[in-house]
VEXFIGU-137737 format. One line per 5 residues: number of its first residue (from 0); their letters; for each residue x, y, z of N, C-alpha, C. Coordinates in pm, 1 decimal. Layout:
BEGIN
NUM = a = X/Y/Z/X/Y/Z/X/Y/Z  ...
end
This chain:
BEGIN
0 = magia = 32.6/1348.6/-269.1/-110.3/1332.3/-234.9/-156.7/1136.9/-181.4  -123.7/1099.5/-301.2/-142.6/886.8/-290.3/-103.2/882.4/-118.5  6.0/991.6/-31.4/96.2/945.6/41.6/-26.3/999.7/189.0  -54.8/1107.1/141.3/-150.6/1141.8/245.9/-287.4/1078.7/249.8  -345.5/1041.5/137.9/-441.2/988.0/203.2/-429.1/807.7/203.5
5 = amvlt = -314.8/733.5/158.6/-298.2/651.0/234.5/-304.3/619.2/420.6  -209.8/774.1/444.7/-228.3/773.7/608.8/-271.1/814.6/661.3  -427.6/850.8/606.6/-575.2/898.4/647.4/-620.5/722.6/671.9  -641.1/654.4/561.3/-700.4/548.0/561.5/-628.9/483.5/667.9  -466.6/427.7/669.1/-408.7/351.3/755.2/-488.3/373.2/878.3
10 = gflgt = -447.1/563.6/912.0/-538.5/581.0/1064.8/-666.3/545.4/1116.0  -710.3/565.0/971.1/-897.1/493.3/1045.1/-861.0/315.3/1071.5  -822.7/250.1/938.6/-810.1/161.5/990.3/-747.5/104.0/1123.0  -550.2/142.9/1174.4/-567.0/137.8/1298.7/-702.1/153.6/1416.6  -821.8/291.4/1402.1/-841.8/344.1/1507.7/-936.8/168.4/1558.2
15 = amgls = -969.0/143.0/1376.8/-1113.0/62.7/1414.1/-1040.8/-103.5/1454.9  -915.3/-111.1/1413.6/-879.4/-259.8/1473.2/-816.1/-215.3/1599.7  -863.7/-110.4/1662.3/-820.9/-93.3/1824.8/-623.3/-50.6/1905.2  -588.7/-14.0/1794.6/-467.9/-24.0/1792.6/-436.3/115.5/1910.0  -368.0/127.1/1972.2/-316.6/286.5/2032.2/-282.3/350.8/1963.1
20 = ntatf = -321.8/498.5/1990.9/-250.0/586.6/1924.2/-141.4/587.9/1843.1  -66.0/560.6/1974.8/72.9/541.3/1895.8/121.9/520.4/1765.2  65.5/326.7/1827.2/87.4/233.3/1723.5/-5.4/294.1/1565.3  -126.0/378.2/1579.2/-183.3/387.4/1458.6/-90.4/503.9/1397.3  -32.8/584.8/1455.0/44.1/684.7/1402.2/165.4/653.4/1322.6
25 = mascv = 165.8/566.6/1413.8/312.9/488.5/1329.5/309.3/421.2/1207.1  206.2/338.7/1193.3/146.2/313.9/1130.8/98.1/365.3/951.2  33.9/480.3/1050.3/-15.7/611.4/913.0/121.6/644.9/818.2  240.0/670.7/935.1/340.4/738.1/904.8/439.9/619.4/782.1  419.6/476.2/846.2/476.0/414.7/745.4/440.0/396.1/580.3
30 = afvav = 320.1/375.5/590.8/237.1/382.1/529.9/278.4/497.0/361.1  265.4/640.2/463.4/295.2/749.4/377.3/414.5/757.1/293.8  538.7/661.5/398.6/686.2/646.1/342.1/673.6/605.1/217.8  596.2/438.0/275.5/604.9/312.7/114.3/501.0/409.9/25.5  421.7/437.2/46.9/293.5/483.2/-113.7/404.3/614.0/-169.1
35 = slwtd = 502.9/726.4/-105.8/543.8/834.7/-141.6/667.8/756.0/-204.7  713.2/684.6/-160.9/882.3/604.1/-249.9/825.3/491.6/-385.8  694.3/469.8/-350.9/678.3/383.0/-495.2/650.3/490.9/-581.2  551.5/594.2/-552.1/502.6/698.5/-628.6/654.8/714.7/-691.1  740.4/824.9/-635.9/824.7/820.7/-690.0/940.5/729.6/-765.8
40 = sriar = 899.4/604.8/-764.2/961.6/501.8/-854.4/921.8/538.1/-968.4  782.2/526.6/-933.0/684.7/530.4/-1074.3/708.7/605.3/-1156.5  717.3/748.3/-1097.8/768.7/889.9/-1197.5/892.9/850.5/-1279.7  979.9/794.2/-1165.8/1154.3/838.0/-1256.7/1133.4/704.0/-1356.5  1058.7/606.5/-1323.5/1022.6/541.9/-1420.9/1024.4/543.0/-1533.6
45 = rrrvt = 878.8/623.8/-1521.5/843.0/700.2/-1691.0/922.2/833.3/-1724.8  995.7/871.2/-1626.7/1140.0/968.3/-1688.3/1212.5/868.9/-1750.5  1276.1/791.1/-1727.3/1351.1/720.7/-1722.3/1308.9/665.4/-1922.4  1169.7/574.3/-1937.7/1176.8/564.1/-2058.2/1176.0/632.7/-2153.8  1128.5/777.5/-2079.2/1088.7/899.7/-2210.8/1212.6/913.9/-2266.9
50 = areta = 1330.1/956.3/-2166.6/1465.0/965.8/-2231.8/1495.5/867.2/-2304.1  1499.2/767.1/-2306.6/1576.4/647.0/-2362.6/1468.1/638.7/-2500.5  1372.1/668.4/-2507.0/1311.0/703.9/-2624.7/1361.2/817.7/-2695.8  1355.9/953.8/-2625.2/1443.3/1053.0/-2706.1/1592.1/1071.6/-2737.8  1651.8/942.6/-2659.7/1800.2/914.3/-2688.1/1762.1/841.5/-2845.3
55 = rgaaq = 1698.1/743.0/-2859.1/1671.3/658.1/-2945.7/1632.1/745.3/-3106.8  1530.4/832.2/-3084.2/1509.2/946.6/-3184.2/1611.4/1000.2/-3219.1  1667.6/1082.0/-3091.6/1780.3/1199.7/-3154.6/1894.4/1117.6/-3242.3  1940.5/952.3/-3240.4/2040.0/897.7/-3297.2/1967.9/859.7/-3476.5  1797.5/827.8/-3474.6/1767.7/841.6/-3629.4/1704.2/954.5/-3668.1
60 = dpesa = 1671.5/1089.3/-3579.9/1625.2/1190.3/-3702.8/1686.3/1348.3/-3582.8  1755.9/1373.1/-3556.5/1818.0/1470.0/-3479.9/1708.3/1654.6/-3428.1  1712.0/1659.6/-3574.6/1570.4/1784.2/-3561.9/1462.6/1748.6/-3487.4  1407.8/1600.0/-3465.0/1247.6/1562.9/-3418.9/1313.1/1589.3/-3274.2  1405.8/1496.4/-3265.2/1467.3/1497.9/-3097.7/1482.3/1594.8/-3003.8
65 = rdavr = 1561.1/1729.3/-3082.0/1586.2/1860.3/-3036.8/1438.2/1876.2/-3050.9  1308.8/1900.8/-3076.8/1213.3/1924.6/-3050.8/1122.3/1807.0/-2928.5  1162.9/1732.5/-2914.4/1121.9/1623.5/-2799.3/1212.6/1634.5/-2717.6  1288.0/1725.8/-2682.1/1351.0/1752.3/-2539.8/1314.1/1865.3/-2513.7  1267.3/1995.8/-2556.9/1214.8/2137.0/-2570.5/1054.8/2091.1/-2513.1
70 = asdcd = 1006.4/1972.7/-2555.3/833.4/1927.1/-2505.8/901.8/1921.5/-2357.8  997.4/1812.2/-2324.3/976.4/1751.1/-2188.1/1028.3/1856.5/-2122.7  1066.7/1968.3/-2182.1/1156.6/2053.2/-2024.0/1024.6/2097.2/-2020.7  912.4/2121.6/-2032.8/851.0/2211.2/-2033.9/729.7/2128.2/-1907.0  751.0/2023.6/-1942.5/694.6/1928.9/-1785.5/798.2/1919.8/-1667.7
75 = ddrrp = 871.8/1946.6/-1687.8/982.9/2019.7/-1562.9/902.6/2042.8/-1446.8  871.4/1956.2/-1343.8/883.8/1994.3/-1193.2/907.1/2047.1/-1113.5  1035.6/2109.4/-1137.7/1134.2/2201.6/-1016.5/1081.8/2351.0/-1068.4  1102.9/2348.3/-968.8/1046.7/2534.9/-936.9/1191.4/2671.2/-903.9  1177.4/2787.3/-929.1/1268.8/2819.7/-932.8/1283.8/2884.2/-801.9
end
């Protein structure tokens, strides 16, 4: 969603700056890819931190760590 918003905003800015349609489209695509990659890296970083905390908790209290893993599986965004 953020990538599409960045693409639209860049399209408006490119048109306002007087860029050609091709240049505006290319700039919009670059903005979309940049924002999408940044968002993906932030999500991956958050998941890594959560996994580390779960692993540390497993070393200290195996029963509560098992519950944390089950709870994090519910947030999995993969679809069958």
